[in-house]
VEXTI-860944 format. One record per residue: residue in one letter; x, y, z of N, C-alpha, C in turn. Coordinates in steps of 0.001 Angstrom, whole numbers. Each point is the difference from the previous one (the first is absolute). Example, Ala and Ser with C-alpha at 12.3 -4.5 7.8 and 13.67 -1.06 7.14 Angstrom:
VEXTI-860944
NODE   type      n_xx      n_yy      n_zz     ca_xx     ca_yy     ca_zz      c_xx      c_yy      c_zz
NODE      A     13190     -5690      7800      -890      1190         0       900      1200         0
NODE      S      -350      1050      -720       820      1190        60      -770      1090       730
***
This chain:
VEXTI-860944
NODE   type      n_xx      n_yy      n_zz     ca_xx     ca_yy     ca_zz      c_xx      c_yy      c_zz
NODE      M    -11219    170124    104747      1085      1648       441       222       951      -888
NODE      N      -729       864        69       182      1086     -1162      1653       779        96
NODE      I        -3      -170      -901      1669      -134     -1009       159      1286       939
NODE      E      -649      1279      -104       250      1523       561       317      -698      1331
NODE      T       602      -389       897       383      -142      1282      1084     -1047        -3
NODE      L       774      -238      -599      1034      -528      -528      1513       828      -259
NODE      H      -583       898      -401      1378      1292      -556       431        60      1260
NODE      T      1463       159      -310      1119       415       767      -242      1183       580
NODE      P        25       747      1381       -30      1256       524      1309       710      -678
NODE      A        75      1207       852       764      1224      -656      1570       -65       209
NODE      H       191      -745      1190      1434        46       835       627     -1456      -925
NODE      G     -1251      -682     -1019      1188     -1194      -459      -731     -1353       310
NODE      T      -223         4      1322         7     -1386       450      -906      -530      -424
NODE      S      -328     -1324      -517     -1267     -1066       100     -1060       -45       800
NODE      P     -1219       592       485      -700      -572       609      -322     -1238       856
NODE      W       263      -721      -499      -259     -1456       589      1973       -52       761
NODE      T       746       711     -1026      1105      -117      1436      -151       453       973
NODE      I      -879      1296      -121       -56       723      1832      -695     -1193       392
NODE      V     -1000      -486      -493     -1232      -898       745      1052     -1101       442
NODE      A       514      -525     -1003       969     -1201      1105      1373       378       950
NODE      R       362      1466       -87       734       432      1250      -849      -190      1268
NODE      A      -998      1340       -75      -543      -235       764      -892      -770       824
NODE      A     -1017     -1033      -925      -251     -1305       971       630      -595       723
NODE      A      1619      -256      -532      1183      -398       476       155       532      1212
NODE      A       148      1471        40       -47       765      1829     -1043      -245       374
NODE      L     -1231      -487      -602     -1230        80      1284       143     -1164       399
NODE      A       580      -628      -675        35     -1496       -23      1292     -1024      1373
NODE      A       934      1215        59      1021        60      1086      -859       105       877
NODE      A      -532      1678       -16      -727       721      1165      -593      -414       568
NODE      M      -927     -1264      -394     -1093         4       966      -489     -2200      -683
NODE      G       221       387      -746      -298     -1680      -615      1308      -873       615
NODE      V      1406       126       409       780      -522      1025       148       958      1361
NODE      G       348      1230      -727       544       934      1894     -1235       -93       965
NODE      R     -1342      -159      -390     -1106       174       864      -671     -1395       474
NODE      F      -163      -907     -1563      -695     -1176       151      1058     -1174       -86
NODE      A      1251      -137       -90       444     -1583       456      -504      -465      1488
NODE      F       -86      1238       501       -59      -534      1592     -1005     -1338       281
NODE      T     -1516       448      -933      -895      -266      -116      -405     -1802       368
NODE      P      1187      -280     -1436       -36     -1452      -487      1241      -888      1305
NODE      I       854      1102       170      1642      -244      1329     -1295      -534      1135
NODE      L      -983       690       625      -186       331      1178        88     -1233       434
NODE      P      -791     -1177      -914      -666      -968       941      1649     -1264       358
NODE      L      1217      -139     -1330      1272       -16       234       642       400      1306
NODE      M       -92      1338       486       589       983       960      -795      -794      1417
NODE      E     -1046       -47       194      -743      -748      1044       220     -1497      -116
NODE      D      -135      -658      -477        31     -1585        -7      2260      -201       462
NODE      Q       708       831     -1244      1548      -213       620       415       917       672
NODE      A       -12       884      -182        76       966      1126      -480       430      1187
NODE      E     -1271      -917       102      -196       322      1726     -1037      1375        -7
NODE      M       -52       989     -1334      -620      1457       473     -1423      -386       886
NODE      S      -703       783       322     -1283        -2       500      -654       914     -1135
NODE      A     -1635      -728        79      -280      1378      -507      -474      1413       -90
NODE      D       611       -64      1490      -633      1605       315      1621       408      -545
NODE      L      1175      -531      -145      1077      1133      -441       -36      -471     -1569
NODE      G      -881      -366      -416      -128      -104     -1682      -661      1018      -360
NODE      A     -1113       404      1106      -837       798       213       821      1627       -13
NODE      S       859       406      1377      1054       812      -325      1322       438      -819
NODE      L       168     -1331      -577       852       119     -1693      -747      1055      -484
NODE      A     -1268      -932      -801      -658       914      -800      -351      1400       -46
NODE      T      -358       533      1543      -677      1153       535      1629       553        76
NODE      A       547      -274       -35      1950       765        25       -34       263     -1370
NODE      N      -153      -849     -1324      -140      -180      -965      -465      1190      -854
NODE      Y     -1422       327      1079     -1231       974      -817       811      1319       515
NODE      V       738       103      1346       -74      1065       689      1114      1031      -578
NODE      G      1182      -834     -1060       582       399      -549      -345       168     -1339
NODE      Y     -1430      -237      -667      -673        17     -1476      -231      1705       436
NODE      L      -845      -109      1378      -889      1445        -3      1536       971       292
NODE      A      1275         2       651       568       777      -107       596       579     -1132
NODE      G       317      -754     -1152       230      -280     -1432     -1174      1062     -1070
NODE      A      -696      -250       733     -1413       646     -1021      -161      1347       452
NODE      L       288         7      1219      -107      1654       803      1204       390      -733
NODE      V      1571        83      -108       780       515      -781      -581      1020     -1834
NODE      G      -862     -1233      -155         3       222     -1753     -1094      1447       667
NODE      I      -680       431      1315     -1236       997       180      1052       970       494
NODE      V       932       175       509       604      1039      1211      1535       174     -1770
NODE      A       569      -653      -303      1068        10     -1290      -978        13     -1146
NODE      P      -598        28      -586      -329       243     -1458      1152      -710     -1024
NODE      A      1085       650       246      1272      -216      -797       258     -1839      -187
NODE      V      -449      -528      1356       838     -1316       435      -943      -833     -1814
NODE      A     -1306       561      -445      -211     -1034     -1286       287       708      -846
NODE      R      1426       384      -286       641       558     -1021      1271      -359       -93
NODE      S       629      -473      1354      1082      -212      -145       700     -1779       -76
NODE      V       594       282     -1340        63     -1933      -598      1085      -412       995
NODE      M       477       602      1026      1794      -607       808     -1289      -199      1323
NODE      L      -943       938       184      -744     -1083      1508      -358     -1306      -825
NODE      L      -621       107     -1209      -759     -1398      -710       919     -1110       113
NODE      R      1635       294      -465       399      -732        41       959      -743       952
NODE      G       -86       772      1763       287        84       558     -1057      -889       769
NODE      S      -951       139       123     -1032      -244       859      -195     -1539      -333
NODE      L       484      -894     -1493      -446      -793      -692      1505     -1089       -44
NODE      L      1255       955      1014       835      -829       220      -382      -320      1445
NODE      V      -826       891       764       109      -359      1515     -1009     -1139        48
NODE      L     -1150       145      -919      -877     -1300       343       675     -1177      -590
NODE      T       706      -208      -363       924     -1160      -869       621      -255      1336
NODE      A       555       712       432      1118        24      1358       -32      -764       928
NODE      S     -1564      1157       417      -792      -880      1045     -1042      -867       214
NODE      T      -174      -877     -1075      -494     -1634      -566       918      -507       238
NODE      A      1407       299      -256       752     -1225       445       838      -291       673
NODE      L      -155      1266      1018       304      -287      1702      -777      -368       747
NODE      M     -1382      -436      -371      -987      -407      1106       401     -1606       536
NODE      P       865      -565      -521        21     -1559       237      1601       294      1054
NODE      V       597      1468      -815      1637        50       884      -261       716      1365
NODE      L     -1076       744       -45       -85       889      1846     -1187      -238       126
NODE      T        73     -1009       668     -1661     -1071       998        37       448      1154
NODE      G      -997       333       275      -831       407      1416      -803      1076       -58
NODE      A      -934       220       992     -1376       884       -62       530      1084      -747
NODE      T      1323       991       869        57       969      -477       813       290     -1055
NODE      A       738      -740      -550       322      -312     -1879      -898       179      -662
NODE      W      -647     -1000      -276      -787       140      -797     -1212       834       410
NODE      S      -690      1011      1111      -710       824       -21       987      1171     -1224
NODE      A       817       266       374      1048      1189      -447       -64      -644     -1280
NODE      L       573     -1635      -780      -309       -23     -1651     -1395       232      -378
NODE      R      -916      -337       311     -1461       244      -762      -120      1403       358
NODE      L       243      1107      1098      -179      1178      -246       863       878      -947
NODE      T      1601      -290      -476       372       363      -879      -354      -351      -887
NODE      A      -913     -1499      -496      -280       141     -1114     -1138       245      -637
NODE      G      -712        75      1177     -1463      1325       -25       363      1197      -397
NODE      T      1077       779       462       160      1231      -644       868        85     -1215
NODE      A       256      -565      -410       867      -614     -1334      -572       116     -1144
NODE      G     -1650     -1401       172      -579       -79      -711      -999      1326      -416
NODE      A      -540       984      1069      -500       812      -463       603       867      -620
NODE      V       608       446       576      1011      1080     -1221      -160      -734     -1380
NODE      V       549      -650      -156      -409     -1089     -1341      -641       270      -542
NODE      F     -1372      -487       782     -1578       109      -682      -723      1513      -418
NODE      V       684       546       574      -394      1578        82       776       877     -1727
NODE      I      1695      -883       302       685       584     -1272      -514      -671     -1291
NODE      T      -332     -1174       156      -271      -743     -1240     -1630       389      -468
NODE      V     -1010      -403      1487     -1458       576      -836       250      1489      -593
NODE      G       886      1167       565       184      1227      -831       366        82     -1299
NODE      A       863      -823      -362      1053      -250     -1194     -1316      -756     -1253
NODE      A      -590     -1415       899      -702      -184      -994     -1220       948     -1042
NODE      M      -662       673      1063     -1192       306       121       477      1323      -918
NODE      S       867       733       397       663      1102      -863       539      -414     -1397
NODE      Q       540      -987      -351       755      -579     -1150      -887      -683     -1237
NODE      L     -1464      -788       964      -209      -401      -835     -1812       549      -298
NODE      R       333      1050       474     -1482       841       -11      -668        80     -1572
NODE      D       367       158      -410      -514       321     -1693      -282     -1516      -307
NODE      H       210     -1373       499      -347     -1082      -613     -1052      -335       984
NODE      A      -994     -1108      -825     -1179      -771       713       483      -453      1518
NODE      N     -1287        21       406       318      -629      1346       243      -858       277
NODE      H       116      -912      -618       488     -1467        82      1360        53       542
NODE      V       180       869     -1100      1581       -82      -195      1106       395      1249
NODE      T     -1130       599      1287       808       611       519      -544      -976      1324
NODE      G     -1061      -783       166      -263     -1607       783       669      -649        84
NODE      W       777      -352     -1573       858      -788        86      1215       295      1066
NODE      V       512      1008       474       702       315       574       101      -993      1634
NODE      F     -1470       537       609       -42       314       795      -542     -2231        29
NODE      G      -125      -530      -853       -28     -1801      -178      1269      -104       726
NODE      G      1116       616        51      1746      -529       -70      -423      -549      1970
NODE      V      -714      1020       408      -115      -774      1640      -878     -1573       133
NODE      G      -568      -354     -1117      -499      -811        18      1092     -1207      -652
NODE      A      1206       333      -785       666      -584      -697      1022      -495      1240
NODE      G       161      1520      1024      1133     -1069       753      -860      -582      1164
NODE      I      -781       302        95      -822     -1236      1654       -82     -1282     -1032
NODE      T      -115         3     -1587       120     -1680      -696      1181      -599       497
NODE      L      1088       973      -720      1099      -372       323       910       -35      1028
NODE      S       115       665      1151       341      -391      1322     -1056      -806       609
NODE      A     -1388      -600        36      -923      -985       815       787     -1437      -818
NODE      T       613        99     -1318        41     -1119      -562      1403      -551       882
NODE      L      1357      1141      -451       940      -637       989      -186      -105      1471
NODE      V      -895       639       541      -150      -174      1393      -320     -1546      -130
NODE      L     -1134      -432      -567      -557     -1430        14      1067     -1134      -241
NODE      I      1200       655      -965       713     -1228      -955      1023      -226      1576
NODE      A       625      1267       563       518       272      1233       191      -582      1109
NODE      G     -1723       390       427      -255     -1038      1104      -368     -1726       -14
NODE      S       164       -58     -1798      -385     -1822        89      1566      -561        21
NODE      V       917       666      -468      1001      -432       109      1570       421       866
NODE      G      -497      1737       797       564      -142       407      -117      1009      1275
NODE      T        63       957       853      -318       512      1225      -661      1448       -96
NODE      W      -349       705       678      -735      1220       345      1160      1230      -705
NODE      Q      1140      -526       399      1409      1109      -592       117       113     -1036
NODE      D      -241     -1250      -371       549      -271     -1658     -1762      1071     -1085
NODE      A     -1082      -237       393      -733       846      -453       307      1310        29
NODE      W       265       521      1487       609      1401      -137      1044       398     -1463
NODE      W       968      -806       310      1064       -17     -1063      -187        70     -1537
NODE      T     -1236      -851      -116       -50      -218     -1341      -811      1158      -438
NODE      C      -881       260       684     -1126      1555       138      1121      1277      -774
NODE      A      1036       -60      1253      1550      1254       -62       149        46     -1405
NODE      A       312     -1149      -365       667       258     -1788      -927       154     -1104
NODE      L     -1706      -877       573      -681       753     -1259      -541      1852       236
NODE      T       519       -48      1225      -144      1633        96      1156       923      -749
NODE      A      1053      -998       365      1211      1238      -856      -182       -11     -1253
NODE      L      -464     -1641      -984      -365       -78     -1129     -1102       929        63
NODE      L     -1018       580        28      -799       725      -145       350      1694      -321
NODE      T       617        79      1291       793      1138      -222       974       342     -1594
NODE      A       575      -707        58       742      -305     -1301      -536       969     -1081
NODE      V     -1139      -807      -135     -1220       281     -1236       -28      1544        15
NODE      A      -981       140      1949      -300      1406      -314       956      1300       196
NODE      W      1319      -598       -74       785      1023       647       128      1408     -1189
NODE      R      -416      -163      -797       292       950     -1083     -1845      1194      -250
NODE      L      -534      -672       701      -782       659       255      -357      1680        67
NODE      T      -503       546       106      -263      1989      -656      -628       -19      1051
NODE      P       -41      1246      1056      -597       641       973     -1017       726     -1153
NODE      E     -1484       378       502      -399      1340      -666       676      1097       -77
NODE      Q       -33       483      -567      1006      1422       158      -764      1212       705
NODE      E     -1608       406       144      -699       542       208      -608      -493      1072
NODE      A      -638       921       680     -1062      -248      1141     -1160      -382      -433
NODE      A      -862     -1560       186     -1177      -261      -923      -902       679      -128
NODE      S      -354       984      1392      -946       986      -243       264       642       280
NODE      S     -1075      1389      -562       395      1511        20      -610      1028      1533
NODE      H       989       381       325      -641       553      1649      -697      1512      -541
NODE      G       173       300     -1766      -758      1066       -74     -1423      -471      -730
NODE      D      -290     -1389       -49      -880      -312      -740     -1660       -36       953
NODE      P      -497       936      -864     -1780      1011       539      -540     -1968       676
NODE      A      -214      -852     -1162      -589     -1185       111       537      -354      1442
NODE      G       885      -430       957       560      -523       875     -1029       519      1356
NODE      R      -808      1530      -391       165       589      1393     -1824       -53       -16
NODE      H      -941     -1247     -1108      -829      -218        51      -637     -1505       279
NODE      T      1248      -827       263      -313     -1188      -202       897      -841      1606
NODE      H       225       506       413       -64      -349      1530     -1430      -371       422
NODE      R     -1421       -33      -443      -921      -925       405        49     -1268      -217
NODE      W       735        -6     -1183       -14     -1119        41      1487     -1428      -141
NODE      F       741      1138       408      1145      -795       533        13      -342      1513
NODE      A        58       748       730      -531      -289      1501      -659     -1590       451
NODE      P     -1244      -557     -1225      -248     -1018       371       727     -1043      -701
NODE      L       806       379     -1202       822      -904      -336      1388      -294      1270
NODE      L       608      1105       356       783      -329       679      -598     -1017      1244
NODE      V     -1301       302       261      -295      -891      1309       298     -1535      -597
NODE      S      -812       170      -975      -472     -1538      -821      1301      -462      -358
NODE      Y      1165       -50       165      1307       215      -709       277      -331      1208
NODE      T       448       730      1671       123      -340       949      -267     -1775       609
NODE      L     -1962       488      -159       200     -1264       836        -9     -1296      -748
NODE      E      -190       336     -2001       890     -1138      -520      1385      -817       383
NODE      G       719      1234       525      1252      -479       666      -159     -1144       643
NODE      V     -1194       554      1436       433     -1374      1120      -863     -1066      -442
NODE      G      -905       -26      -797      -729     -1043      -272       957     -1219      -907
NODE      Y       472       447     -1044       716      -931     -1104      2005       -95       803
NODE      I        96      1219       838      1224      -976       756      -165      -825       739
NODE      I     -1183      -189       837        56     -1412       960      -392      -946     -1022
NODE      A      -329        23     -1450      -184      -928      -662      1104      -620      -978
NODE      G      1337      1193      -170       925        46      -674      1193      -703      1052
NODE      T      -544      -214      1515      1252       103       862      -822     -1625       193
NODE      F      -661      -297       315      -988     -1386      1095      -573     -1102     -1350
NODE      L       162       469     -1689     -1283      -564      -121       785     -1815      -332
NODE      V      1508      -532      -388       615      -653       129        76      -551      1501
NODE      A        53       247       855       140      -647      1709     -1591      -423      -131
NODE      A     -1040       651      -534     -1102      -415       680      -576     -1252     -1456
NODE      I       488      -134      -776      -220      -972     -1006       507     -1056       309
NODE      E      1517        10       701      1305     -1194       226     -1383      -335      1076
NODE      H      -241       674       777      -626      -364      1515      -796     -1280        93
NODE      S     -1001       818      -509     -1642      -759      -989       444     -1374      -819
NODE      T       899       454      -881       382     -1179     -1223      1610      -212        68
NODE      P       831      -922       856      1253      -217      -183       533      -149     -1255
NODE      G      1186      -321       -51       573       134     -1097       334      1142      -974
NODE      A       437      -392     -1215       612      1421     -1236     -1408      1213      -151
NODE      L     -1067      -669       369     -1609      1091      -492       386      1236       231
NODE      G       502      -101      1121       397      1833       319       839       792     -1003
NODE      A      1271      -697      -114       888       864      -779      -305        88     -1403
NODE      G     -1254     -1266      -272       -43        25     -1416     -1277      1093      -345
NODE      A      -805      -128       983      -934       975       396       659      1654      -783
NODE      W      1426       258      1185       184      1225      -411       596        73     -1114
NODE      I      1152     -1041      -747      -236       279     -1712      -872       554      -622
NODE      L     -1252      -942       594     -1130       390      -759      -840      1454      -415
NODE      V       773       730      1298      -606       646       208       616      1634     -1024
NODE      G      1777      -741       -91       703      1102      -486      -248      -278     -1758
NODE      L      -127     -1420       -43      -430       -57     -1438     -1510      1316     -1024
NODE      A      -616      -451      1204     -1484       851       -73        13      1644      -424
NODE      A      1330        67      1373       207      1671      -576       951       664     -1105
NODE      V       437      -727      -647      1066      -195      -999     -1128      1120      -750
NODE      P      -945      -716      -761     -1116       531     -1145      -672      1175       844
NODE      S      -201       115      1088     -1585       625       493       -43      1406       -11
NODE      C      1456       611        24      -142       989        26       -51       892     -1453
NODE      A       560      -687      -839      -667       272     -1136     -1141       107      -690
NODE      V      -650     -1409       607     -1696       -98      -392      -341      1085       822
NODE      W        78        68      1336      -542      1319       834        59      1443      -920
NODE      A      1101       104      -366       394      1319      -412      -902        45     -1287
NODE      G        65     -1197     -1218      -339       264     -1210     -1996      -233       238
NODE      L      -497      -457      1131     -1695       245       220      -286      1134       242
NODE      S      1059      1127       694      -283      1553         7       -41       813     -1438
NODE      R      -357      -855      -793      -177       469     -1962     -1578       278       292
NODE      R      -406     -1452       976     -1625       -65      -410     -1041       581      1492
NODE      W       773      -226       878      -782        24      1525       916       752       904
NODE      S      -611      1192       484      1192      1093       983       705      -588       804
NODE      R       583       776       305       958      -367      1129      -585      -317      1487
NODE      P      -369       469      -128      -930       305      1663     -1101     -1541       -25
NODE      T      -260      -515      -793      -729      -743      -368      1134     -1383       337
NODE      L       520      -336      -663      1099     -1021      -192       421      -189      1253
NODE      L       543       963      1003       483       107      1326      -651      -791       676
NODE      V     -1298       534        56     -1260      -440       714       -88     -1734      -241
NODE      T       257       -34     -1115      -325     -1322       -14      1036      -793       377
NODE      A      1283       446      -664      1171      -898       690       303      -101      1163
NODE      L      -491      1195       760      -139      -518      1302     -1005      -856       680
NODE      T     -1202      -360      -668      -794     -1068       663      -185     -1280      -383
NODE      V      1214       600     -1222       620     -1800      -345      1155      -740       582
NODE      Q       947      1373       656       814      -789      1136      -422      -364      1037
NODE      A     -1328       876       736      -262      -235      1154      -934     -1550       191
NODE      V      -312      -228      -906      -558     -1333      -218      1032     -1298       -45
NODE      G      1070       203      -851       776      -542       -90      1109      -328      1016
NODE      I       567       843      1060       400       -65      1464      -513      -668       898
NODE      A     -1593      -252      -145      -672      -526      1251        60     -1290      -772
NODE      L       122      -386     -1081      -406     -1516      -582       472     -1193       942
NODE      P      1361       463        20       938     -1389       853      -876      -131      1526
NODE      A      -716      1078       895      -303      -176       740     -1385      -765       -61
NODE      V      -713       492     -1064     -1497      -305       238       -45     -2018      -617
NODE      F       643       242     -1294       758     -1403      -297      1095      -697      -119
NODE      P       262      -704      1145      1125      -400       -64       159      -827      -858
NODE      G      1428      -413      -386       -54     -1012      -904      1076       382     -1235
NODE      A       542      -728     -1139       644       650      -546      -711       701     -1255
NODE      A     -1027      -100      -486     -1304       630      -662       334      1145       424
NODE      G      -567       586       910      -133      1614       875      1495       377       -80
NODE      A       768      -925       165      1735      1023       -68       165       191     -1301
NODE      L       211      -603      -846      -105       150     -1162     -1061      1184     -1244
NODE      V      -686      -252       566     -1452      1421      -362       247      1160       361
NODE      S       423      -153      1431       703      2065       577      1287      -164      -375
NODE      A       918     -1123      -240      1007       706      -137      -279       813     -1604
NODE      V      -320      -665      -901      -833       838     -1331      -362      1149      -123
NODE      L     -1011       169       880      -862      1755       856      1123       275        97
NODE      F       468       -57      1064      1231       270       209      1054      1183     -1190
NODE      G       626      -842      -579       754       -84      -528      -830      1225     -1424
NODE      V     -1166       -34      -179       -98       662      -909      -587      1141       200
NODE      T       188       578      1207       -63      1206       874       998       754       374
NODE      F        74      -452      1016       729       378      1374      1485      1467      -997
NODE      M       374        18     -1087      1057       200      -897     -1407       965     -1223
NODE      G      -949      -544      -498     -1186       872      -563       -98      1291       867
NODE      I      -202      -383      1002      -653       870       905       715      1717        74
NODE      T      1626      -716       251       976      1084      -389       106       492      -763
NODE      T      -351      -696     -1060       144       652     -1651     -1064      1198      -304
NODE      V     -1178      -474       376     -1194       993        82      -145      1138      1135
NODE      T       526      -391       754      -173      1223      1035      1036       945       -13
NODE      L       931      -346      -778      1374       714        76      -357      1128     -1188
NODE      A      -701      -779     -1124      -124       618     -1486     -1218      1045       476
NODE      I     -1305      -579       806      -605      1004       823         6      1106       138
NODE      G      1553        75      1234       554      1125       546       457       818     -1062
NODE      R      1264       -59      -418       267       505     -1350     -1026       874      -970
NODE      Q      -941      -781       -79     -1029       264     -1007      -972      1240      1042
NODE      L         8       197       971      -131      1226      1011      1113       741       201
NODE      H       891       343      -202       995       842      -637       606       507      1483
NODE      V      -439      -259      1135       321       249      1296      1817      -845      -234
NODE      P       592      1428       994      1330       148      -174       491     -1195      1472
NODE      R      1141     -1071     -1268       213     -1039       506      -380      -763      1040
NODE      A     -1034      -522      -846      -972      -761      -214       423     -1672       390
NODE      V       211      -191      -893      1613     -1820       171       194       192      1372
NODE      A       838       844       864       808         8      1155     -1098       -22       926
NODE      M     -1014       947       -90     -1358        58      1536      -583     -1351      -388
NODE      L      -482      -191     -1101      -853     -1534      -124       908     -1382       656
NODE      T      1759       670      -159       755     -1513       -62       -73       -75      1739
NODE      T      -418      1346       234       711         8      1643     -1139       193       930
NODE      G     -1541        17      -808      -506     -1004       760      -862     -1428       172
NODE      Y       434      -651     -1056       185     -1292      -507      1073      -106       552
NODE      S      1346       190       928      1298      -301       908      -726      -274      1319
NODE      A      -897      1471       141      -643      -358      1767      -709      -933       183
NODE      G      -746       -74      -958     -1010     -1317      -205       421     -1870       326
NODE      Q      1510       880      -642       719     -1773       408       501       121       824
NODE      I       152      1006       914       909       -33      1130     -1005      -982      1317
NODE      L     -1582       801      -370      -924      -802      1144      -605      -678      -562
NODE      G        56      -998      -742      -312     -1592      -780       306     -1267      1018
NODE      P      2009       247      -198       237      -819      1038      -405       293      1474
NODE      V       119      1484       421      -550       250      1252     -1139      -978       443
NODE      L     -1143       593     -1009     -1473      -180       536      -332     -1093       -38
NODE      S      1019     -1029     -1009      -244     -1411      -277       631      -596      1661
NODE      G      1123       181       856       676      -765       977      -744      -449       367
NODE      P      -742       737      1145     -1303      -703      1019      -612      -993      -594
NODE      L      -203      -112     -1010      -736     -1330      -717       669      -722      -236
NODE      L      1072      -140        43      1379     -1598      -732       -99     -1272       682
NODE      H      -118       676      1635      -517     -1420       867      -977      -700      -344
NODE      R     -1311       379     -1120     -1177      -620       103       496      -655     -1448
NODE      G       812       -73      -964       203      -518     -1021        30      1103     -1291
NODE      Y       -87         5      -779       276      1125     -1267     -1462        91      -857
NODE      D     -1205      -468       455      -723       -90     -1052      -937      1547       607
NODE      D      -173       509      1508      -336      1023       434      1071      1223      -734
NODE      V       725      -602        23      1799      1233      -704     -1008       591      -738
NODE      L      -550     -1196     -1402        74      -361     -1371     -1704       950       -56
NODE      V     -1196       -28       414      -746       773       772       238      1255       140
NODE      L       389       612       822       442      1290       287       350       475     -1282
NODE      G      1131      -682      -688       525       850      -812     -1014      -301     -1710
NODE      S      -745      -589       373      -816       364     -1205     -1217      1183       551
NODE      A      -155        56      1174     -1474      1016       154       912      1180        84
NODE      F      1811       210       153       262      1689      -316       158      -263     -1508
NODE      V      -166      -633      -898       213       124     -1536     -1146       535      -504
NODE      F     -1202      -623      1094     -1582       147      -119      -386      1445      -259
NODE      A       770       799      1224      -230       627       388       906      1321      -407
NODE      A      1200      -141      -774       197       450      -989      -713       119     -1753
NODE      G      -950     -1142        -5      -885      -285     -1062     -1055      1655       316
NODE      V      -207        83      1015      -929      1055       531       124      1451      -471
NODE      A      1338        11       626       771      1264      -327      -331       654     -1404
NODE      A      1150     -1418      -685      -238       182     -1573      -939       502      -330
NODE      A     -1419      -272       510     -1107       425      -911      -366       877        52
NODE      A       397       902      1226      -223      1400        -5       820      1173     -1330
NODE      V      1317      -729      -363       765       383      -698     -1065       492     -1397
NODE      R      -594     -1210       -55      -891      -117     -1445     -1213       852       140
NODE      V      -298       743       667     -1068      1221       455       558      1238      -885
NODE      R      -859       114     -1509       217       703      -673      1579      1055       -49
NODE      F       538     -1338      -232      1406      -103      -438       307       390     -1216
NODE      P       920      1426      -345       523       422      -795       673      -531      -683
NODE      H      -551      -941     -1383       265     -1033      -535      1168       804     -1298
NODE      R      -548      1151       107       634       777     -2015      1099       853       804
NODE      L       853      -762      1249      1135       733       104      1052      -635      -748
NODE      A      1057      1002      -489       959      -400     -1016       805     -1578      1040
NODE      T       691      -732      -800       739      -785      1051      1749       233        59
***
């Protein structure tokens, strides 16, 4: 590690303190607020008699909320610089998680998941802007560790759910996840949002990079469709084909693989171009999502978990870095909006296939991710690699 990347920024906060706070915020927003539902879903199906269709509807409600939060980042850029909104959204995430076992029923659950999605998107946009702005003078892998917070959140929440499911109920699983969100909120509380917009509206470079940004946006939107199908149904699919604790264990493995993956993908950008890395990651992910359907059993499930874990946040890291490299105004918010729209379509498109089991659903998700890789390949064509980041 280059010692020059470890100096303390001018505002006096250690870069690793920024990493810890931002990673905790993303762990709360996505690792718990978004993905705790994945390992809890089988528990709710068994103990709360929740149907697979309702599970898909709740996932959709969460993603609609996420889209709403991302759109706020586009129409109101000042949102990305509001410390009060960041803190308020973290508190809303904690409360909406804690209320899941209290306010029961399809309507209440939908409202809570919608609220959690909106708050999570706001936290994501603010946190990513803060991290990329405050850590831009450091090596790429430093920012990568921020995105690794999502994997840490997945690992911690999945572990808590596994324990709660073995000794308690689905309600206990939600309450323990709420406690985890509160702890992560405390760690992230002093995170400072970026003070200036990440991109310059007067930057002439942005006027000439739309030819690459358009296919990048298409790619990330398609990735949103495919990845969320796996992110929602992977555990249930594994447990359906291999009963026992393998599903929850595989989700823990997803989180563990995701923790260092973003730093690795960011570090690889020193040797290979980001568009090349994006195509590679999408191809690997497409294979990983399809594996449990093609090769049922423990081996396919575990390999799938690793491949999904090492790519899903790495794809986000690389995509958002490309967007900022292209100097497109509000690139993070626009890409997150496309991603969110894709996440809404994922459960909707997979719903009609659920009555046939989960294999076809996973194959559908894999197909969308492969299509995202094709769109990403268009980004590679004559990409302006020398643009400043």
